[in-house]
ZAKOLGU-985169 format. One record per residue (C-alpha): x, y, z. Coordinates in pm, whole numbers, padded with zeros to 5 digits, always signed. Layout:
XYZ;...
REM end
This chain:
+07088+04846+09994;+07207+05104+10211;+07035+05431+10201;+07081+05762+10327;+06859+06052+10326;+06986+06335+10092;+07054+06669+10225;+06824+06865+09959;+06783+07236+09887;+06559+07312+09594;+06688+07124+09270;+07039+07055+09451;+07096+06752+09678;+07408+06608+09825;+07492+06209+09824;+07791+06083+10015;+07988+05768+10017;+08270+05706+10273;+08564+05486+10172;+08443+05187+09965;+08075+05177+10056;+07778+05237+09828;+07512+05455+09938;+07186+05515+09770;+07017+05860+09815;+06641+05859+09762;+06531+06147+09551;+06180+06153+09394;+06075+06249+09062;+06372+06292+08881;+06197+06338+08566;+06449+06485+08320;+06787+06378+08458;+07038+06462+08700;+07412+06550+08685;+07668+06601+08916;+07760+06990+09044;+08029+07033+09309;+08224+06740+09417;+08291+06756+09784;+08537+06430+09777;+08909+06401+09663;+08792+06078+09512;+08650+06136+09157;+08275+06114+09074;+08243+05937+08754;+07916+05848+08581;+07859+05461+08570;+08172+05389+08782;+08122+05581+09108;+07761+05732+09084;+07449+05655+08889;+07072+05654+08897;+06845+05349+08955;+06469+05323+08953;+06295+05104+09210;+06087+04784+09047;+05772+04979+09080;+05906+05300+08880;+05792+05518+09201;+06116+05592+09374;+06438+05711+09226;+06767+05679+09402;+07126+05838+09317;+07376+05593+09414;+07739+05701+09497;+08017+05485+09582;+08426+05470+09618;+08426+05776+09844;+08239+06008+09578;+08074+06277+09745;+07896+06528+09574;+07658+06796+09505;+07399+06685+09238;+07130+06922+09006;+06807+06803+08880;+06784+06933+08511;
REM end
């Protein structure tokens, strides 16, 4: 699983995929959810197609994954 540190600022963070790669950005404690904010790529960022959320097997770490060139700023809510 390719991982990247996300660029975080408060409740916002950025996760970026380049070309066709999939990237997992660790962002702990997404208690309620996450949504896309500003899209930074020409590629679409579509839920369950080019981005989504994963919880690790222990239920400790949460990852936002992006793929197919999706680059976006995400917001916790």
